[in-house]
N, C-alpha and C positions, 0 to 999 in steps of 0.2 A: 784873212776874210777870215775870220773867229769861226766856232763849229757851231754853234745856231743859226750863222746865215747858212750856210751851209748844210743843214737840217739836222742836224743834231739833237735829239733827244732824253728826255730819261728814258724812254724803251733801249738805248742804246746802253747807257753810261751806265743800269742794272746791270749789264751784260759782261760785263769787263772784273775779271777776278783782282787778287793783287798784284800780283805778274806782272798783268796788264797793262800796270802805272809808268810804270818804265819806257814803253815806247807812245807812239804818236796814232790817236785816231785819224783813218785820212778816211774820203769817199772814193767813188771810181771815178774819173768824167769820160773817158776815153778806151776802149783796149782793140791798142795793136797785139802785129806775130809777136808772142812771147812776151810784154810785157802791158801798163796795165798807168794811165794813165793817169795821175792822185790831186785828187786838191788836197792842203790842210790848214791851219795854223801857221804854219812855216813853207804856206806856197802852195806848187805846185811840186810834185815829183813822182817818178818814176816808180815803181815796184812790180818784183820778180816774186815770181813764184818759186817756192822751192818744188822739188820732184815730193820729196814726199807729200805737198797735200794733194798733187796731184793723184800719186798713185790712193790715197786714200779716200777718194775720191768715187761714187758712187755713180754716178753721170754728170753729163757738164750743168747741171743746175747747181750741182753742189761747190762748184768753180765762178768768181769771182765775176760780175759785170758789171752795166753800168749803173748806176744808180745806191750801186752798196757800200754800205759801211767795210774798214775793215782796221786790224792792229797794223802795225809794219814799227822795222825798229832797222837802224843803222847797216848800214854794207861797206867793210873797211875799206879803200881805193881812191883812184881820184874823182870821181865823182861822186862829190858829198849830193845832190840828187834824188840820189841813187837810192833804194829801203829795199829789204825784205817782205814781203808776205805771212807776216804768223799767223791768224786770226782770220778770218769773217765772217761777222757778226750777224748772228738771228734776223730775217728781215722784218721790217714792218707787215709792208706787201707789195708782192711781188705780180707783175702780168707777164700771163706764160701763156704758149700752146705749143703745141705737137710740133715737134722739129718733122721736120719738111723730109719725105720718103718712107720707107716704112719703116728704121727703127722705133720703136717704143720709147722712146725719151722725151726730158722738155725739154722747153727754148724758155727760158728767161727773157727776154725782151729790155724789161727794165722791171727797177727795184728800189722800194724803197720813198713810191708816187705819191701825193696825195688826193692827186683828181685827173682823170685822162680824159684829154678832150680824144673824143673820133671826129674825125672832121670828113666830112664826105660832101661831094661838088652838085649841087640845082644843075647840073649839064644833065648829059645822055648818062654820067655811069652813076646815077643814082641808081640804089638799091638797098630795097629794104631787108630783105635776105642777109646783104652780109653786114651793113649797120646791128641786126642782129645775131648775130656770128656775136665781131663785135664787143655787144653789150654782153654778151651771157662770159667774155671773158671778161670784158671789164667790173661785172660785179661778183666773181670766181676771185680777184684780187687782193678782194680788200679794201680799192681806193675807189672815189665819189667818178659814173662815171660823165660827164661834158657832153653833149653831143651838138654838135657847131659845123654851118651849111653853108659852107662856102658859095657865092658866084649866086649870089642875088643878084649881077648885071645879067645875065644870062638866061634867066626863069622870069617864066610867063606865069604858074601858075604854082607860084607858093604857100598860096594857103590852104591848096590841095597835099602839097611835098609835108608841112611841117599836122596836116591833123594823121595821116597816114604814120607819120614817123610818130604822132600820140600815143596810138594804140598801143605800139609794141618798144616804145621810151616809158612806162612805167612807170611816169614820173619826175623823171632822170629830166635833165637843163635845155632846155632846147635855142640856142639861141643862131641868128639869119643876119649873114655880115658878104660883104663883099670885100675882100682884101685887094683890087687891083682901085673900085673905089672908095679905098680907108673908113669905110664908115661901116656900124657895128661892132669894133673891136673893144670897147672903152669894156659893155658886159664882161668880155673875157678877165679882162685886170682884175676883176673885185677877188680871182681865184686864185693871183701869180704876186703872193707878200711874199714877204723875208719870212726865212724856218721856211715854206714850202716849198714842194717837186711836182709840177708839174709835164705830165709824157702826152705828146701828142702823136696820135696811128691814125691809118688812114691806106686809101690806093695813091700812088703814085700821081701826080699830077692834079689832084686834091682839092691844093695850094698848103699844106706845113708849114712848109719854110718858110713859106714870105709871109706868115700867119706871123711866127715866130719872128723873126726878121723887126716886121711891126709892132710887139712885141717888148724885144729888147730892146727898141730902137736905134740901132744900128743891124746892118748889112755884112751880116754871119754866114748864113748859108745861104750857096749857089741854087737859084731856080733855075727851070724850064719852061717851054712854053707843049702847052696839050697838041694831039695829035685832033687834029679838026674833023679828021673820019669818024672817029670813036670815041674821044673827049678822053682818052686814055695819057696820060704823060710818061716820059722817059724816068730814070732811077738820079733826078740830078743829088739824094741822100743817099749813100751809097757806106754810111756806115754811122751807129748810133754812140750819139756826144752829147753830155751836160753842160746848160750854161747859163748863166748866171743873168737874171737879166738886170736892166740899170734903175729897178724904182725897190728891187730887189728878190730876191723867189728863183729857184732852179728852175729851167727849164732840157724839156730830153728831147730833141728831135730824132724819127727813129727814120728807118728808108721805108719806102710804100710797100706795104703787105697785098699782095695778089691775093696768096692761098690764107686761107683759113683754118687754123687746124683744130680744135676743141682741143684745152685741155682743162675741166671742170668736169662736174658732179651733179649730180640731179636735186643738188640746194639751189645750184643758180641757175638751171635749170624751170624752177620753179619759179623763181623770181621772173626769171626774163618772159613768162605764161601764166601769171598771177589769171589773168581772168578766164581762163583756161583750167587751171584747178583749182580754181571756187567753183566753176559746171562740174567739172568730177563728182564732185567732193558733196553733190547732190542731188547723185545717180540716184537711180531707186537701189541698183541690184553693187556692190561695193565690189566687183571684181569684171564692173560692165568691161567690154572693150569699145566704146561706142561708134558700134558701126548701126547691128539692126538691131539691139536689144530692148525691151519697151524697159518708160519710164527712163531715157539718156537725155540728161540734160543738155548735153552738148549737141546732137543731132538735133535735136529739136530749136537750139539757140541758132545753125545753123538752117535750119528752113525754116525760120521766124525772120534771117536777117541780121540778128544782133551779136555772131559771131560769122566773117571771112572764110569758106570755106579752105584756099590761099591761109593763111596764119592757121588753120588746124594741121593742115596738112605740115607743116613746118613744124610744128608742134611735133608731130609725130617721128619724121624725120630728126630734126635732134637729137630727141627722146631714144631709138633707134642710134645713131651715130653715141652717145653717148651709154651706150645697152655693151658695143662693142670696146667702145675704152675702156669699160670696168674692165671687159675680163679681158685686155691687152696690159690694163695695170698688175693685174688680178694672177697672171703668168709671167711677168715678167718681177712678181717682189717671190715667185717659187726658184729663178735663179740663182739664187745666194750665194755665197763665195762663186762658184764657180761665171754665175750670171756679171758679180760684179770683176771679175777678170778680165770672160771678152772685152766688157765694154770699155775697159780700163786701155787695153788690146786694143781697140779701134778706136777710145778718141782722144789717146794720145800719140800716135802718129799725123795726126789734124797739125796743119801752120801752127794755130793760134793758140792749141793743148798741147805741142813739144814740149814733155821736161826738160827741166833748165838742168841744165848742171852747172853751176853754182850748190844747188838742191841737193 
């Protein structure tokens, strides 16, 4: 493969300085404990991260992840495919969420992606609130969000669910399909083009791996049946991996995410709720709380039926969550060097982030 087929562009080329030219660009397609699997013009390589690289990282988000472009150098020894990671290039886009738990840290799910396929099933697991959160993170990522509604073969009210989704999609493309019946796949192929990178996101059991296998043209990822009781599936995909489609283009499969903790800002919230933000701008008072104030355009829209109360409630809930997130970020930024040492001490103990003795 050449670099262009892997997704290389001028954005990454311009980041190389004269000293980097003696090294080799490579892209992460999978991460294992203490090593990274890379694709390059020389084929597949195994990347090792020096200890110094880890020590300088302020968080796990500063370490390589699937989709990242790196600059690597050979390591003397009996393994010619083993290289040392010298530099992590700036990301063009990244899909991030807050790491689970109390720690305020960013988890980069996938990077340098052009299209984010948000896959939902048209069964009992269909959840507008969850899709809304995916959309919020997708707009923050810088990639194009595309909504994929799978399992049309088991749904009798598709039109209604599409109409409900259109309210929150804010113009994002919506595609209805059935991976089981091999129908509706062609519209997705237009996004998977040579040099492009697409990432599939969604809960377990929505059919991500099945769809990807169809687009790839071969059975790459394991698939599994969902539970009949609640339409939920088990994690057939347990790690992130990037693979090449038969006709060109890179596809990233990710494990199902049941918990979607936000890593976003108010700009993304405004994008997700353009209808509500537009109404708020026309309220009589600039500091309107959209409750009992006279001249409130939002309460008027709710009373007239032009705005669903549930959507307004979700807007307030997400806005409150983002306010809390902003306070956490501010507190984390004030930790300074002490915080850096504490963070390094914390994630350097994890198996996939343990400093390598080679470094």
